[in-house]
C-alpha positions in Angstrom: 11.9 -22.0 -21.8 14.5 -22.1 -19.1 16.1 -19.0 -20.5 12.7 -17.2 -20.5 12.1 -18.2 -16.9 15.6 -16.9 -15.9 15.0 -13.5 -17.7 11.6 -13.2 -16.0 13.0 -14.0 -12.6 15.8 -11.5 -13.0 13.3 -8.9 -14.2 11.1 -9.6 -11.1 14.1 -9.2 -8.7 15.1 -5.9 -10.5 11.6 -4.6 -10.2 11.4 -5.4 -6.5 14.7 -3.7 -5.9 13.5 -0.6 -7.7 10.3 -0.6 -5.5 12.5 -0.9 -2.4 14.7 2.0 -3.5 11.6 4.2 -4.1 10.1 3.3 -0.7 13.4 4.3 1.0 13.3 7.6 -0.7 9.7 8.3 0.3 10.3 7.2 3.9 13.2 9.6 4.0 11.0 12.4 2.8 8.5 11.5 5.5 11.3 11.6 8.1 12.0 15.2 7.0 8.4 16.4 6.6 7.0 14.9 9.8 10.0 15.3 12.2 10.7 11.7 12.9 13.1 11.3 15.8 16.4 9.4 15.4 20.1 9.7 15.0 19.8 10.7 11.3 16.4 11.5 9.9 17.6 13.2 6.7 16.2 12.5 3.3 18.9 10.1 2.2 19.6 8.6 5.6 17.5 5.4 4.9 19.7 4.7 1.8 22.9 5.1 3.9 21.6 2.8 6.6 20.5 0.3 4.0 23.8 0.3 2.1 25.8 0.2 5.3 24.0 -3.0 6.2 25.2 -3.0 9.8 23.8 -5.3 12.4 23.7 -4.3 16.0 24.6 -7.0 18.6 23.1 -9.6 16.4 21.7 -9.8 12.9 17.9 -9.9 12.3 16.3 -13.4 12.1 15.1 -14.8 8.8 11.5 -14.0 9.8 12.1 -10.3 9.6 13.6 -10.6 6.1 10.5 -12.7 5.1 8.2 -10.0 6.4 9.8 -7.4 4.1 9.8 -9.8 1.1 6.1 -10.6 1.6 5.3 -6.9 1.5 7.5 -6.3 -1.6 5.8 -9.2 -3.4 2.4 -7.4 -3.2 3.7 -4.8 -5.6 4.0 -7.6 -8.3 0.2 -7.6 -8.4 -0.3 -3.8 -8.7 -0.7 -2.3 -12.2 1.5 0.8 -12.6 0.3 3.2 -15.3 0.1 1.5 -18.7 2.1 -1.4 -17.4 0.0 -4.4 -16.2 0.9 -6.1 -13.0 4.1 -8.1 -13.2 2.2 -11.2 -12.1 -1.3 -11.8 -13.4 -3.7 -14.1 -11.5 -7.4 -14.6 -11.2 -7.3 -13.8 -7.5 -5.0 -10.8 -6.9 -7.1 -9.5 -3.9 -6.9 -12.8 -2.2 -3.2 -13.2 -2.6 -2.5 -9.6 -1.5 -4.5 -10.2 1.7 -2.7 -13.4 2.4 0.7 -11.7 1.9 -0.3 -8.8 4.2 -1.3 -11.1 7.0 1.8 -13.3 6.5 4.0 -10.3 6.6 2.5 -9.1 9.8 2.9 -12.5 11.4 6.5 -12.8 10.3 7.3 -9.3 11.6 5.7 -9.7 15.0 7.3 -13.1 15.6 10.7 -11.9 14.2 10.8 -8.8 16.4 10.1 -10.8 19.5 13.0 -13.1 18.6 15.3 -10.3 17.6 14.8 -7.9 20.5 12.2 -7.9 23.2 13.1 -4.3 24.0 12.5 -3.0 20.5 9.3 -5.0 20.3 8.0 -3.5 23.5 8.8 0.0 22.2 6.3 -0.3 19.3 2.7 0.8 19.8 0.3 -2.2 19.6 -1.9 -0.4 17.1 1.0 0.1 14.8 2.1 -3.5 15.0 -1.3 -4.7 13.9 -2.0 -1.9 11.4 -1.7 -4.4 8.5 -4.6 -6.4 9.9 -6.8 -3.3 9.6 -5.5 -2.8 6.0 -6.3 -6.5 5.2 -9.8 -6.2 6.6 -10.3 -3.1 4.5 -9.1 -5.0 1.4 -11.6 -7.8 2.2 -14.5 -5.3 2.4 -13.4 -3.2 -0.6 -12.2 -6.1 -2.8 -15.4 -8.2 -2.1 -17.7 -5.2 -2.9 -15.8 -4.1 -6.1 -15.6 -7.7 -7.3 -19.3 -8.2 -6.9 -19.9 -4.9 -8.6 -17.6 -5.8 -11.5 -19.4 -9.2 -11.9 -22.8 -7.7 -12.1 -21.8 -4.7 -14.2 -20.1 -7.0 -16.7 -16.7 -5.2 -16.4 -14.0 -6.8 -18.6 -11.3 -8.7 -16.8 -11.0 -10.9 -13.7 -13.3 -9.6 -10.9 -10.5 -10.2 -8.3 -7.8 -8.4 -10.2 -6.7 -4.8 -9.7 -6.1 -4.5 -13.4 -9.9 -4.7 -14.0 -10.3 -1.4 -12.1 -7.2 0.2 -13.6 -8.3 -0.5 -17.2 -11.9 0.6 -16.5 -12.0 3.5 -14.0 -14.7 3.3 -11.3 -15.4 7.0 -11.7 -16.6 6.5 -15.3 -18.5 3.2 -14.9 -20.5 4.0 -11.7 -23.6 6.1 -11.3 -24.1 8.7 -8.6 -24.4 6.2 -5.8 -21.4 4.2 -7.0 -19.3 7.4 -7.1 -20.3 8.0 -3.4 -19.2 4.4 -2.7 -15.9 4.9 -4.5 -15.3 8.1 -2.5 -16.0 6.1 0.8 -13.6 3.4 -0.1 -11.0 5.9 -1.1 -11.4 7.6 2.3 -11.3 4.3 4.1 -8.1 3.2 2.4 -6.6 6.6 3.2 -7.4 6.5 6.9 -6.2 3.0 7.5 -2.9 3.5 5.7 0.2 3.1 8.0 1.8 6.4 6.9 4.7 7.6 9.0 3.1 11.0 8.9 0.3 9.4 11.0 2.1 6.7 13.1 5.1 8.8 14.0 7.4 5.7 14.0 10.8 6.3 15.5 14.1 5.3 13.9 15.8 2.4 15.7 19.5 3.2 15.4 21.7 0.7 13.5 18.8 -1.7 12.9 17.8 -1.4 9.2 15.1 -4.1 8.9 12.3 -2.3 11.0 12.9 0.9 8.9 12.8 -1.1 5.6 9.6 -2.8 6.7 8.2 0.6 7.7 9.2 2.1 4.3 7.6 -0.7 2.2 4.5 -0.8 4.4 3.9 3.0 4.2 4.0 2.8 0.3 1.5 -0.1 0.0 -1.8 1.8 0.4 -0.7 4.8 -1.7 0.2 2.4 -4.6 -3.2 0.7 -4.2 -5.0 4.1 -4.1 -3.4 5.3 -7.2 -3.9 2.1 -9.1 -7.7 1.8 -8.3 -8.9 5.3 -7.7 -6.5 7.5 -9.9 -5.6 5.2 -12.9 -5.4 8.1 -15.4 -2.8 7.3 -18.1 -1.2 10.4 -19.5 0.8 8.5 -22.1 -2.3 7.2 -23.7 -4.0 10.6 -23.4 -1.1 12.2 -25.3 -1.3 9.6 -28.0 2.1 8.1 -27.2 2.8 4.5 -28.1 5.4 1.9 -27.2 8.2 2.6 -24.8 7.4 6.3 -24.5 3.9 5.6 -23.4 5.0 3.0 -20.8 7.7 5.3 -19.5 5.5 8.4 -19.1 2.7 6.5 -17.4 5.2 4.6 -15.1 6.9 7.8 -14.0 3.5 9.5 -13.5 2.3 6.6 -11.4 5.1 7.0 -8.9 4.7 10.8 -8.8 1.0 10.2 -7.9 2.1 7.7 -5.2 4.5 10.2 -3.8 1.8 12.9 -3.6 -0.7 10.5 -2.0 1.8 9.2 0.6 3.4 12.5 1.5 0.4 14.8 1.3 -3.1 13.2 0.9 -2.8 10.4 3.5 -1.3 12.4 6.4 -3.6 15.4 5.9 -6.8 13.4 5.4 -5.9 10.9 8.2 -5.3 13.7 10.7 -8.4 15.6 9.8 -10.5 12.4 10.0 -9.0 11.3 13.3 -9.8 14.7 14.8 -13.4 14.7 13.6 -14.0 11.0 14.6 -12.4 11.1 18.0 -15.7 11.2 19.9 -16.9 8.1 18.1 -13.9 6.2 19.2 -15.1 6.4 22.8 -17.8 3.9 22.0 -15.7 1.6 19.7 -12.1 2.1 18.6 -12.7 1.2 14.9 -16.3 2.5 14.7 -15.6 5.4 12.3 -13.8 3.0 9.9 -16.6 0.5 10.1 -19.2 3.2 9.3 -17.2 4.4 6.3 -16.7 0.8 5.0 -20.4 0.0 5.5 -21.4 3.2 3.7 -19.2 2.2 0.8 -20.8 -1.2 0.5 -24.3 0.2 0.8 -23.7 2.9 -1.9 -22.3 0.3 -4.3 -25.3 -2.0 -3.8 -27.7 1.0 -4.3 -25.9 1.8 -7.5 -26.4 -1.8 -8.7 -30.0 -2.4 -7.7 -31.7 0.9 -7.9 
């Protein structure tokens, strides 16, 4: 039993390191595509900064490391292709929301301790962007869980695996498909993509960039898992390791396309179209989309 726990623990650490490496690659691609300003904004620069591991005048406090670890742990609850989530619970949505808010709290407090100058340089909307993502998960997760409960979908109603195994696009009617599209749009526009936030690189300080990289990949991974769960390996009739490998690779290709193409383009188009509504209330467009998604799913259930 102890040996099994040790193997599982090592596997979990290896998986989180893999997720971190992929996030650094994608944030490097965003640096190049969206002209992020800094000393070195090339594709592999985040890797070089990460491997160099330099501190500036002082090393980051433990709270900043805790913020990155909290974000990384969310990926343990996200199914990837034919692979189920690494950690299975009855309340994935609840745990993910808690980790999002904990990570934001750790990061804000840690940046204040580490460098007041760097903290002041960040836009307030960007610092609290995880709160908006958490509120979105509360609205979306609560609605989808209620829908799954009343539709009799197999699996835990608070687990992402339920909506990966049974695609929302196939189980919903016309109103439900509209609700699915609304939640897809909502999760897209609240995602903290660098193509939208235009974060700058803080020279010789790796933790903010690592945090930014993991944070930018969260929403794309959730979007692919819930809204685009197609499994090519199963479709091709593959079994065993080949099936898992094909679907796992395809999952990350879809994450890359969502993060680098879909989210920046959709977010910019939406922000331009919704600018006049923000004069009345900053988050009014997002509130309207979320409310529409909830209403459409309820209509699909009860009409």
